[in-house]
Each structure stands twice: as C-alpha cells, then as structure tokens.
C-alpha positions in Angstrom: -84.6 -34.8 137.5 -85.0 -35.5 133.8 -85.4 -32.5 131.5 -88.6 -32.0 129.6 -87.4 -29.4 127.1 -84.2 -27.9 125.6 -83.7 -24.4 124.3 -80.9 -24.3 121.7 -78.8 -21.3 120.7 -77.7 -21.7 117.0 -74.7 -19.6 116.1 -71.6 -21.4 117.4 -73.7 -24.1 119.0 -75.3 -25.9 116.1 -73.6 -24.2 113.1 -70.0 -22.9 112.7 -70.6 -19.2 112.2 -69.0 -17.3 115.0 -65.8 -16.3 113.1 -67.8 -15.4 110.0 -70.0 -13.1 112.1 -66.9 -11.5 113.7 -65.3 -10.8 110.3 -68.5 -9.3 108.9 -68.7 -7.0 112.0 -65.0 -6.0 111.5 -65.6 -5.1 107.9 -68.7 -3.1 108.8 -66.9 -1.1 111.5 -64.0 -0.4 109.1 -66.5 0.7 106.4 -67.8 3.3 108.9 -64.3 4.5 109.8 -63.8 2.6 113.1 -61.1 0.0 113.6 -62.0 -2.6 116.3 -59.9 -5.7 116.7 -61.3 -9.0 115.6 -60.6 -10.5 119.0 -62.6 -7.7 120.7 -65.5 -8.2 118.4 -65.4 -12.0 118.6 -65.7 -11.8 122.4 -69.1 -10.1 121.9 -70.6 -12.6 119.4 -73.6 -14.3 120.9 -75.1 -11.0 121.9 -77.8 -9.5 119.8 -76.6 -6.8 117.3 -78.0 -4.0 119.5 -76.2 -5.1 122.6 -72.9 -5.8 120.7 -73.0 -2.3 119.2 -73.7 -0.7 122.6 -70.6 -2.4 124.0 -68.3 -1.6 121.2 -69.3 2.0 120.2 -69.5 5.2 122.2 -73.1 6.0 123.2 -73.5 9.0 120.8 -72.2 7.0 117.8 -74.5 4.1 118.7 -77.5 6.4 118.8 -76.5 8.1 115.5 -75.3 5.2 113.4 -75.9 1.9 115.2 -78.9 0.8 113.0 -77.1 1.8 109.8 -74.0 -0.1 110.7 -76.1 -3.2 111.6 -78.0 -3.0 108.3 -74.7 -2.8 106.4 -73.2 -5.6 108.3 -76.3 -7.8 107.9 -76.4 -7.4 104.2 -72.6 -8.1 104.0 -73.0 -11.3 106.1 -75.8 -12.6 103.9 -73.9 -11.8 100.6 -70.4 -12.9 101.6 -70.5 -15.2 104.6 -73.8 -17.0 105.0 -72.9 -19.4 102.2 -69.8 -20.5 104.1 -71.7 -21.6 107.2 -71.6 -25.4 108.0 -73.3 -27.4 110.6 -71.3 -29.0 113.4 -71.2 -32.9 113.3 -74.3 -34.9 114.3 -76.7 -32.1 115.0 -79.6 -33.9 113.3 -78.8 -37.1 115.1 -78.7 -35.3 118.5 -82.2 -33.8 117.8 -83.6 -37.1 116.6 -82.4 -38.8 119.8 -83.8 -36.1 122.0 -87.2 -36.4 120.3 -87.0 -40.2 120.7 -86.7 -39.6 124.4 -89.8 -37.3 124.3 -88.0 -34.1 124.9 -89.3 -30.9 123.4 -86.9 -28.7 121.4 -87.0 -25.0 120.7 -84.5 -22.8 118.9 -83.7 -19.5 120.6 -81.4 -17.4 118.5 -80.2 -13.8 118.3 -80.1 -14.3 114.5 -82.5 -12.6 112.2 -85.5 -14.6 111.0 -84.2 -15.2 107.5 -80.9 -16.3 108.8 -82.6 -18.7 111.2 -84.5 -20.3 108.4 -81.2 -20.9 106.5 -79.5 -22.3 109.6 -82.3 -24.9 110.0 -81.7 -26.1 106.5 -77.9 -26.2 106.9 -78.2 -28.2 110.1 -80.9 -30.5 108.7 -83.4 -29.9 111.5 -86.3 -28.2 109.9 -88.6 -31.1 110.7 -87.3 -31.6 114.3 -88.3 -28.3 116.0 -91.3 -27.8 118.4 -90.8 -24.0 118.6 -88.4 -21.2 117.6 -87.7 -17.6 118.1 -85.3 -15.1 116.5 -84.3 -11.5 117.2 -87.4 -10.5 115.3 -89.6 -11.9 118.0 -88.1 -10.3 121.1 -87.8 -6.7 122.3 -84.4 -7.2 123.9 -81.6 -9.5 122.7 -79.1 -11.6 124.6 -77.8 -11.3 127.3 -81.3 -10.2 128.2 -83.6 -13.3 128.7 -86.3 -12.2 126.3 -85.4 -14.6 123.4 -85.3 -17.6 125.7 -88.5 -16.5 127.4 -90.4 -16.4 124.0 -88.9 -19.7 123.0 -90.1 -21.3 126.3 -93.5 -19.8 125.9 -93.7 -21.3 122.4 -93.3 -24.8 123.9 -96.5 -24.4 125.9 -97.4 -23.4 129.4 -97.1 -26.8 130.9 -93.3 -26.9 130.7 -91.7 -26.2 134.1 -88.6 -24.0 134.2 -86.7 -26.3 136.5 -87.1 -29.0 133.8 -85.7 -26.9 131.0 -82.1 -26.6 129.9 -80.5 -24.1 127.5 -77.6 -25.3 125.3 -75.3 -22.5 124.1 -71.8 -21.7 123.2 -71.3 -18.2 124.7 -71.3 -16.6 128.2 -74.2 -14.4 126.9 -76.4 -17.5 126.5 -75.7 -18.6 130.1 -76.3 -15.1 131.5 -79.5 -14.8 129.6 -80.7 -18.2 130.7 -79.8 -17.5 134.3 -81.8 -14.3 134.3 -84.8 -16.4 133.2 -84.1 -19.0 135.9 -83.0 -21.8 133.6 -79.7 -23.7 133.7 -77.3 -23.9 130.8 -75.1 -26.6 129.2 -72.1 -25.1 127.4 -70.4 -26.2 124.2 -66.9 -25.3 123.3 -67.4 -25.4 119.5 -68.2 -21.6 119.4 -64.6 -20.9 120.6 -65.4 -19.4 124.0 -63.1 -20.7 126.8 -64.5 -23.2 129.3 -63.6 -21.0 132.2 -65.7 -18.2 130.8 -68.7 -20.5 130.2 -68.5 -21.9 133.8 -68.1 -18.4 135.3 -71.2 -17.3 133.4 -73.2 -20.2 134.9 -72.9 -23.3 132.7 -73.4 -26.4 134.8 -71.7 -28.8 132.3 -69.5 -28.4 129.3 -69.3 -30.5 126.1 -67.0 -30.2 123.1 -69.8 -29.9 120.5 -73.3 -31.4 119.7 -71.6 -34.8 118.8 -70.0 -34.9 122.3 -73.3 -34.1 124.0 -75.0 -36.9 122.0 -72.2 -39.4 123.0 -72.5 -38.5 126.6 -76.2 -37.9 126.8 -76.9 -40.6 129.4 -74.6 -39.0 131.9 -75.7 -35.4 131.2 -78.0 -33.2 133.2 -80.6 -33.7 130.5 -81.1 -37.3 131.7 -79.8 -37.3 135.3 
C-alpha cells in the first residue's frame, strides 16, 4: 500500500546535529556539577529535554534543577553549536521528489520552535512542508507519541494512520511512532546502531536521506 504522508524527525535525520546536542548537554551537566559521559548522553539524544533529564538525573535533582539545566543548555547550544549544524546530502531533493509523487510531508521534532525554523533553512526545505510541530506544541516529548500525533493532525483528518510513515534516526522515534500506531523507517546518519533501530520497531533502514531517495521505488513508501 502506497504511503500518503511522511512525518520526519529532524535532528540526526535531516541535519547532522546529534553530536553537537550531546556536547552541549555534557557541558551543561558539568556546569551544574554533574559529570555524565558523552556516550551515555548521546544514547538519549532524540528524546525531548524533559525525558532526557528524567533518565540521566536522580528524581529529586530533576525536580529541583531540571528546567534550569535545560535553559542553560539551550542557550549554550544556540550560541556555540547551532551555527555548526549542516544538512545531510540531498534532503531538499528527497522532499521535492516526495511532493512530486503527491505525498504530504510534516516535520515532527523534539527541537524548540526557533531551532526548528533554523533547521528548515539549513536543509533548504522551508517551502516544501505541509505541516510541522516542535516541542513547543506538545505536552509530552518523545518517546511519547504526542509530537507525531500533533504533526499528523496538522496534515488533516483525511490521512489514514496505516498510510503514514515516520522517518527517524533514533529508537525514540520508532517507539513514539509505534505508540501512535504508525510504522517507522530508520536512518543511520544519526549514529544509532541498526540493531537498536530494528529492535525499537523500524521496518526498513537507510544510510541517510540520499540513500532513501536512491532506493525510494523499493521502499515501503511506494510498495
């Protein structure tokens, strides 16, 4: 069955930002006196900030300082790291081809709204989006399904879930999509192992957006 719509994650899926986010979090934790390994932090990237903090901090510290740590981290990321983010190859061409085939496209990101706006510019896809949602639009972040649910709603009520696919780089994308009842295509460009993506529920794996574009005719999007 041919897909009608695609919900795209952004960080690690369309733009190369996962390591930059992890380094910003590492610096933020150190600033507040807590040393957490970069590898441990990186494994949680793809979750929203609230869910990441819940995982990496003791409950009492999360309640007391979680929001403050996130604000400090967010400011650092925008000042020091956002300018280093680059798009993965052929993102715009992929979106153009999907639109040529009459598919609808929504962005569904755990990024904050201002970061999402910058990412669209970096990837060159401002004019190719039917709907979008950020962490500002959903009560709960990934791996909860809320962000995908809002993005799907933005595409209109006539889109059937069984004809929607999520494209994401992290297990948290696949878990969130599964909770919504939507299947996921995984990409490896975010750095998560293929085995983790498949275990989380990804039904097909691609190297990056360029690989998905090259193999589009044999993908679950078309088949």
